[in-house]
C-alpha positions as CSV (number, residue, x, y, z in Angstrom):
1,M,55.0,71.3,165.6
2,N,56.7,74.2,163.8
3,P,54.1,75.8,161.5
4,A,56.6,75.8,158.6
5,W,57.0,72.0,159.0
6,K,53.2,71.6,159.0
7,T,52.9,73.6,155.7
8,L,55.7,71.6,154.2
9,A,54.4,68.3,155.3
10,F,50.9,69.0,153.9
11,S,52.4,70.2,150.6
12,L,54.0,66.8,150.3
13,L,50.9,65.0,151.5
14,C,49.3,65.3,148.0
15,L,52.4,64.8,145.9
16,S,51.2,61.7,144.1
17,L,47.7,63.3,143.9
18,A,49.2,66.3,141.9
19,C,47.6,69.1,143.9
20,K,46.8,72.4,142.1
21,T,46.2,75.7,143.7
22,V,43.6,77.0,141.3
23,N,40.4,75.6,139.9
24,T,40.8,75.8,136.1
25,P,43.9,77.7,135.2
26,P,45.1,77.9,131.6
27,E,47.5,75.1,130.5
28,P,51.0,76.2,131.4
29,V,53.7,76.6,128.7
30,R,56.0,73.6,129.3
31,P,59.7,74.3,128.8
32,S,61.7,71.4,127.4
33,P,64.0,69.6,129.8
34,A,67.0,71.3,128.2
35,E,65.5,74.7,129.1
36,V,65.1,73.8,132.8
37,T,67.9,74.1,135.3
38,P,66.8,72.7,138.6
39,T,67.3,75.2,141.5
40,P,70.1,73.9,143.7
41,A,69.1,72.8,147.2
42,P,70.5,74.7,150.2
43,D,73.4,73.1,152.1
44,S,71.9,72.4,155.5
45,G,71.6,69.8,158.1
46,P,74.2,67.5,159.7
47,K,76.7,65.5,157.7
48,P,75.6,62.0,156.8
49,E,76.8,58.8,158.5
50,P,79.6,57.1,156.5
51,L,78.0,54.6,154.1
52,S,81.0,52.3,154.7
53,S,79.2,51.2,157.8
54,Q,77.0,49.0,155.6
55,A,80.0,47.1,154.2
56,G,80.8,43.4,154.7
57,L,77.4,41.8,154.0
58,A,77.6,38.3,152.6
59,G,76.2,37.9,149.1
60,L,76.4,41.6,148.4
61,P,79.5,43.0,146.8
62,A,81.2,46.1,148.3
63,T,80.7,47.8,144.9
64,L,77.6,47.4,142.8
65,P,78.5,45.2,139.8
66,F,76.5,47.5,137.4
67,H,75.2,51.0,137.2
68,L,72.2,52.6,135.5
69,E,72.3,55.2,132.8
70,V,69.2,57.2,131.8
71,S,68.9,59.3,128.7
72,E,66.1,61.2,127.0
73,S,64.3,59.2,124.2
74,S,63.2,60.7,120.9
75,K,59.6,59.6,121.7
76,S,57.0,61.3,123.8
77,L,53.5,60.6,125.0
78,P,50.8,62.8,123.4
79,K,50.2,64.3,126.8
80,G,51.8,64.2,130.2
81,V,50.1,62.0,132.9
82,Q,51.0,60.9,136.4
83,S,49.6,58.7,139.1
84,F,48.0,56.4,136.6
85,A,47.2,52.6,136.3
86,F,49.1,50.9,133.5
87,A,49.0,47.7,131.4
88,T,50.5,46.3,128.2
89,S,49.3,44.0,125.4
90,G,50.6,43.2,121.9
91,G,53.4,45.8,122.3
92,K,51.0,48.6,123.1
93,W,50.7,50.5,126.4
94,L,47.5,51.4,128.2
95,F,47.1,54.3,130.6
96,V,44.1,54.5,132.9
97,G,43.3,57.5,135.1
98,G,45.7,59.7,137.0
99,R,46.3,63.4,136.6
100,T,47.3,65.6,133.6
101,N,48.8,68.4,135.8
102,G,51.8,68.5,138.2
103,F,52.2,68.9,141.9
104,H,51.6,72.3,143.5
105,L,51.4,73.6,147.0
106,T,48.1,72.9,148.8
107,A,47.9,75.3,151.7
108,T,45.2,77.5,150.0
109,S,41.5,77.8,150.1
110,M,41.2,76.7,146.4
111,R,40.4,73.2,145.2
112,T,43.5,71.1,145.2
113,F,42.3,68.4,142.7
114,P,40.3,70.2,140.1
115,V,38.3,67.8,137.9
116,A,39.6,69.7,134.9
117,Y,42.9,67.8,135.3
118,A,41.5,64.4,136.0
119,N,42.5,62.0,133.1
120,T,39.1,61.1,131.8
121,Q,40.4,59.3,128.7
122,L,41.9,55.9,128.1
123,L,45.2,56.4,126.3
124,V,46.9,53.8,124.1
125,F,50.5,54.3,123.0
126,D,52.6,52.3,120.5
127,P,56.3,52.8,121.6
128,V,57.6,51.5,118.3
129,S,55.7,53.7,115.9
130,G,55.1,56.5,118.3
131,R,51.4,56.5,117.4
132,S,48.7,57.0,120.1
133,W,44.9,56.7,120.4
134,S,42.5,57.9,123.1
135,R,38.9,57.4,124.0
136,D,36.6,58.8,126.6
137,L,36.0,56.5,129.5
138,P,32.5,54.9,129.5
139,A,30.1,57.0,131.5
140,A,29.4,54.1,133.9
141,Y,33.1,54.0,135.0
142,L,34.1,57.6,134.5
143,S,34.6,58.7,138.1
144,R,36.3,55.6,139.5
145,L,38.6,55.1,136.5
146,S,39.6,58.8,136.2
147,A,40.7,58.7,139.9
148,T,44.2,59.4,141.0
149,N,46.4,57.2,143.3
150,T,44.6,54.0,142.4
151,E,46.3,50.7,143.1
152,S,46.7,48.5,140.1
153,H,48.3,45.3,138.9
154,Q,48.2,43.5,135.5
155,D,47.7,39.7,135.9
156,G,47.8,38.1,132.4
157,D,45.4,39.9,130.2
158,T,43.5,41.5,133.1
159,L,44.3,44.9,134.7
160,Y,42.9,45.2,138.2
161,V,42.3,48.7,139.5
162,V,41.5,49.4,143.1
163,G,40.2,52.5,144.9
164,G,41.8,55.8,144.2
165,Y,40.8,59.4,145.0
166,G,38.7,62.0,143.2
167,S,35.4,63.8,142.7
168,N,32.5,61.5,142.0
169,C,30.2,64.2,140.6
170,G,32.3,65.7,137.9
171,K,32.4,69.0,139.8
172,D,34.8,70.7,142.3
173,T,32.1,70.5,145.0
174,A,33.6,69.7,148.4
175,S,31.1,67.0,149.2
176,C,31.9,65.1,146.0
177,Y,35.5,64.2,147.0
178,G,36.6,60.9,148.5
179,T,38.2,57.5,148.1
180,Y,36.4,55.1,145.8
181,P,35.2,51.7,147.3
182,N,35.7,49.9,144.0
183,L,37.5,47.0,142.4
184,T,37.5,47.1,138.6
185,A,38.8,44.6,136.0
186,L,39.7,45.6,132.5
187,K,40.3,43.0,129.7
188,V,43.5,44.6,128.5
189,K,43.6,43.4,124.9
190,D,39.9,44.1,124.3
191,V,40.2,47.6,125.8
192,I,43.2,48.5,123.7
193,D,41.5,47.1,120.5
194,A,38.4,49.1,121.3
195,V,40.3,52.3,121.9
196,V,42.2,51.9,118.6
197,A,39.1,51.1,116.7
198,G,36.9,53.7,118.4
199,N,34.4,51.1,119.4
200,D,32.6,52.4,122.5
201,A,30.3,49.5,122.8
202,K,33.2,47.0,122.9
203,L,35.0,49.3,125.3
204,A,32.2,49.3,127.8
205,S,31.7,45.6,127.6
206,S,35.4,45.0,128.4
207,I,35.2,46.5,131.9
208,V,33.6,45.0,135.0
209,S,33.5,46.7,138.4
210,I,32.2,45.9,141.8
211,E,31.8,48.0,145.0
212,D,33.5,46.7,148.2
213,T,34.7,48.9,151.0
214,R,37.6,46.6,151.6
215,F,39.1,48.2,148.5
216,Q,38.4,51.8,149.6
217,V,42.1,52.7,149.5
218,A,44.3,55.3,147.8
219,G,48.1,55.6,147.8
220,G,48.8,51.9,148.6
221,V,50.2,49.3,146.2
222,L,48.6,46.2,144.6
223,R,50.8,43.2,143.8
224,K,50.4,39.5,143.2
225,V,52.5,36.6,144.6
226,G,51.5,33.1,143.8
227,D,47.7,32.7,144.0
228,Y,47.2,35.7,146.2
229,F,46.9,39.5,145.7
230,Y,48.3,41.8,148.3
231,L,46.9,45.3,148.9
232,V,49.7,46.9,150.9
233,M,48.9,49.9,153.2
234,G,47.6,53.2,151.8
235,Q,44.7,55.4,153.2
236,N,41.1,56.2,152.9
237,Y,40.7,60.0,152.5
238,S,36.9,60.6,152.9
239,R,36.7,64.3,152.2
240,I,38.1,67.1,150.1
241,Y,41.8,67.7,150.9
242,S,42.4,70.3,153.6
243,A,45.6,71.5,155.2
244,G,46.5,69.6,158.3
245,V,43.8,66.9,157.9
246,S,45.0,63.3,157.4
247,G,43.2,60.4,156.0
248,A,42.5,57.1,157.7
249,Y,45.6,54.9,157.0
250,T,44.8,51.2,156.6
251,E,48.0,50.1,158.5
252,Q,47.4,46.7,156.9
253,V,48.5,44.2,154.4
254,R,45.3,42.8,152.9
255,R,45.5,39.5,151.1
256,F,42.9,37.8,148.9
257,K,42.2,35.9,145.7
258,L,40.4,37.3,142.7
259,G,38.3,35.4,140.2
260,F,37.4,36.9,136.9
261,D,35.9,35.0,133.9
262,G,35.4,38.1,131.8
263,Q,31.9,38.8,133.1
264,T,31.9,38.2,136.9
265,L,34.5,39.5,139.4
266,T,34.7,37.8,142.7
267,V,36.8,38.1,145.9
268,S,37.7,35.1,148.2
269,D,40.1,34.1,151.0
270,Y,40.3,37.7,152.2
271,Q,42.4,38.4,155.3
272,A,43.9,41.6,156.7
273,F,47.2,41.6,158.6
274,G,48.2,44.6,160.8
275,D,51.4,45.5,162.5
276,P,52.6,42.4,164.5
277,K,53.7,44.8,167.3
278,G,50.2,46.1,167.6
279,A,51.3,49.7,167.3
280,Q,49.0,52.2,165.7
281,G,49.1,55.7,164.1
282,T,52.5,57.2,163.4
283,E,54.0,54.9,166.0
284,S,53.3,52.0,163.6
285,Q,55.8,51.0,160.9
286,F,52.6,50.1,158.9
287,H,51.4,53.7,158.9
288,R,52.5,54.3,155.3
289,R,51.3,55.4,151.9
290,D,52.8,56.6,148.6
291,L,55.4,53.9,149.0
292,N,57.3,51.5,146.8
293,V,56.2,47.8,147.1
294,T,58.2,45.6,144.8
295,E,58.3,41.9,143.8
296,A,61.3,40.1,145.3
297,I,63.2,36.9,145.6
298,T,63.8,36.5,149.3
299,P,67.1,35.3,150.8
300,S,65.5,32.0,151.3
301,G,64.9,31.8,147.5
302,N,61.1,32.2,147.7
303,P,59.0,34.9,146.0
304,G,57.9,37.8,148.2
305,L,57.5,41.5,148.4
306,N,59.7,44.3,149.7
307,V,58.2,47.5,151.2
308,W,60.4,50.6,150.7
309,G,59.9,54.1,152.1
310,G,56.5,55.8,152.2
311,V,55.2,58.7,154.3
312,F,54.4,60.1,157.0
313,T,56.2,59.5,160.3
314,A,55.4,61.4,163.5
315,D,57.8,64.1,162.5
316,D,56.3,64.4,159.0
317,G,59.2,62.5,157.4
318,G,59.5,59.3,155.4
319,W,59.9,55.8,156.7
320,S,63.4,54.4,156.5
321,H,63.1,50.8,157.7
322,P,62.0,48.3,155.0
323,I,59.3,45.7,155.6
324,Y,59.6,42.3,154.0
325,I,56.6,40.2,153.2
326,E,57.2,36.5,152.7
327,P,54.1,34.4,151.7
328,R,53.6,31.0,153.3
329,G,51.0,29.5,151.1
330,S,47.5,29.7,152.7
331,E,49.0,30.5,156.1
332,A,49.6,34.1,157.2
333,P,52.6,35.7,155.6
334,T,55.7,36.6,157.6
335,L,55.9,40.4,158.0
336,T,59.3,41.6,159.1
337,V,60.5,45.2,159.8
338,D,64.2,45.5,159.2
339,A,65.3,47.6,162.1
340,N,69.0,47.1,161.2
341,F,68.8,49.0,158.0
342,E,67.9,52.7,157.2
343,Q,67.1,53.7,153.7
344,K,68.4,57.2,152.9
345,T,67.1,58.1,149.4
346,N,64.1,57.7,147.1
347,Y,61.3,57.3,149.7
348,Y,58.4,58.1,147.5
349,E,56.6,56.0,144.9
350,C,58.7,56.1,141.8
351,A,59.8,54.2,138.7
352,N,61.8,51.0,139.7
353,L,63.8,48.2,138.1
354,L,64.0,44.7,139.7
355,M,66.9,42.3,139.0
356,Y,67.9,39.1,140.7
357,D,71.4,37.5,140.6
358,A,71.0,33.8,141.3
359,T,74.8,33.3,141.5
360,T,75.0,35.3,144.7
361,G,71.4,35.2,145.9
362,S,71.2,39.0,145.6
363,M,67.9,40.8,144.9
364,Y,68.5,44.3,143.5
365,T,65.8,47.0,143.5
366,T,66.7,50.2,141.7
367,L,64.7,53.3,142.4
368,F,64.6,56.3,140.0
369,G,64.1,59.8,141.5
370,G,60.9,60.7,143.2
371,I,61.4,62.4,146.5
372,S,64.2,61.7,149.0
373,N,65.6,62.3,152.4
374,Y,69.3,62.6,151.6
375,Y,70.3,64.7,148.6
376,Y,73.5,65.9,146.9
377,T,74.7,69.4,147.6
378,Q,76.3,71.5,144.9
379,T,79.7,70.3,146.1
380,G,78.7,66.6,145.8
381,E,78.1,65.9,149.5
382,L,75.3,63.5,150.3
383,V,73.4,65.1,153.3
384,P,70.1,64.7,154.9
385,G,67.2,67.1,154.4
386,G,66.3,69.5,157.1
387,T,63.8,72.3,157.8
388,T,64.9,74.2,154.7
389,N,64.8,71.2,152.3
390,S,62.6,68.5,153.7
391,L,61.9,65.5,151.5
392,P,63.1,67.2,148.3
393,F,62.4,66.1,144.8
394,T,65.5,64.2,143.6
395,N,67.3,63.0,140.6
396,I,69.2,60.3,142.6
397,I,69.3,56.7,141.3
398,S,69.8,54.2,144.1
399,T,69.8,50.4,144.3
400,L,68.8,48.5,147.3
401,G,70.4,45.1,147.5
402,R,69.2,42.3,149.8
403,A,70.9,39.0,150.4
404,S,71.2,36.4,153.1
405,N,73.0,38.5,155.6
406,G,71.3,41.9,155.2
407,T,70.4,44.8,153.1
408,R,72.6,47.5,151.5
409,E,71.9,50.8,149.7
410,Y,74.1,51.7,146.7
411,I,73.7,55.4,145.8
412,Q,75.0,56.4,142.4
413,P,77.3,59.5,142.3
414,M,75.9,62.9,141.6
415,N,77.1,62.8,138.0
416,Q,75.4,59.5,137.4
417,G,71.9,60.6,138.4
418,L,68.8,61.2,136.3
419,P,69.0,64.0,133.7
420,A,66.1,65.9,135.4
421,L,64.0,65.8,138.6
422,I,61.7,63.0,137.3
423,G,60.5,59.6,138.5
424,A,57.8,60.5,141.1
425,N,54.6,58.5,140.3
426,A,56.1,57.3,137.1
427,E,56.3,53.7,135.7
428,L,59.3,51.8,134.5
429,V,58.2,49.8,131.4
430,L,60.4,46.9,130.7
431,A,61.9,46.6,127.2
432,P,60.5,43.6,125.2
433,G,62.4,40.3,125.2
434,L,64.1,40.7,128.6
435,P,64.7,37.4,130.5
436,L,62.4,37.3,133.6
437,V,62.8,35.1,136.7
438,Q,60.4,32.2,136.3
439,G,57.1,32.9,137.9
440,S,57.7,36.6,138.4
441,H,55.8,39.5,136.8
442,A,58.7,42.0,136.6
443,I,62.0,40.6,138.0
444,V,64.8,40.6,135.4
445,D,67.1,37.6,135.5
446,Y,70.4,39.4,135.8
447,T,72.5,36.3,135.1
448,K,70.9,36.0,131.6
449,L,71.5,39.6,130.5
450,T,74.0,39.8,127.7
451,G,76.2,42.7,126.7
452,N,77.9,45.5,128.6
453,R,75.1,48.1,128.0
454,V,71.6,46.7,127.9
455,L,68.4,48.7,127.3
456,V,66.1,47.4,130.1
457,G,63.2,49.8,129.8
458,Y,61.7,53.3,129.8
459,I,60.7,55.7,132.5
460,V,57.2,56.7,131.5
461,G,54.9,59.5,132.9
462,G,55.1,60.9,136.4
463,I,56.0,64.3,137.7
464,R,58.9,66.5,136.5
465,A,60.0,69.1,138.9
466,T,62.1,72.2,138.2
467,A,63.4,72.6,141.8
468,W,64.0,70.5,144.9
469,Q,60.9,72.2,146.5
470,A,57.9,73.0,144.4
471,S,56.4,76.4,144.6
472,G,54.6,79.0,142.5
473,T,57.9,80.1,141.1
474,N,59.3,76.5,140.8
475,P,56.5,74.7,138.9
476,T,56.1,71.0,138.2
477,Y,54.6,69.2,135.1
478,P,53.3,65.8,134.1
479,L,56.1,64.1,132.1
480,E,55.5,63.6,128.4
481,K,59.0,62.6,127.3
482,L,60.2,59.0,127.6
483,Y,63.5,58.2,129.1
484,E,65.6,55.1,128.2
485,V,67.2,53.1,131.0
486,Y,70.3,51.1,130.5
487,V,72.1,48.6,132.7
488,V,75.9,49.1,132.2
489,R,78.5,46.6,133.3
490,P,82.3,46.6,133.1
């Protein structure tokens, strides 16, 4: 493999883990978005295949019936954070873990995840008043809940947090780093109330955690469909990050039920499903991490999950074929790799909006920024990345539509992208009062939206880049500003 590609690939290896090239540097001065002009990407690589080849799919219109607009909000978080676990209750937002620095290159002898930038506080934010509160994590849960790249899902009033990566000794000692084998449940309302009130005793009693190596995963995704939770792909990195050394990818979809009565946390009906083709390593479509896994209504009208993108392939790229997960009750789910479709943009875990149009049976998944394969040149051409611009940060907004006869990618024009290179490891928080598809956690019922320009949510946290490729002269930062997201229709 070309040495330049190896360095580039490993630099991206830690994107969602926000690698830093020094141990405890001073906090950088953060320019406002208006002061940052992203460095243009070079024009390189072959021209793209015509997107018109995707036309003619039943149920999906030739032109998307809406587009997304994103604008900077007047509100900000008290500090930037990325790669966090997230929950809401009573109109307030709860942030758990993650990193308080941005992404930097990792091919150095210095520590790449200094504990100085682990988020060791629980943060509560009120988006209406703009007020915020924070509290140190209880000592018993400090390491596992300040981890980065955890998998998390809010089910009712419980936030479940799985695995994650970090130092378990509070120091940058090499032997302390690894992936946590923990499953933790937080009673969301009680945790938020305790943080606001400054009640440390109540805070500690609102968290329950168990150790189980089946949850020793970082960089995967946790979702719930019906009675079952799904822990989708990811890896177990068992040492301090080093250039050229990969973790053990799970290459699995792990399904189970969770029981939590406020005191006791149990796991039952656990099963793990690998690649149906039996392939392993970078030959397997299941060899993915740092991906988007989103709730979906399948073409058959049933709830399911869609797997989009993720890294790394054998040539250190991103995965372009989606995987569809369709539950079948207590039977094994159907796992299908869509070899007939190739995703071009927004490969990396990023903020996403889910909408379902029951009148056409179309499921729309919109991805905001992150990193991509294809990118826009200065002249507006959409071209694939190459050796000089591999998997760049992007401001592209794309929508993946899926209906009965296939999947289609709608890529918004260059002048309709994000206002900055944001979205990686961010969260899209839905606006209150939106109509959701019955039984779903996050799918907006598109047929019940009213108005031509509808506020649907906010892009929160994540990484903000200042150039397509991060470097010492092109720094990145954790995002503090909120960005408003609107669905716009004719």
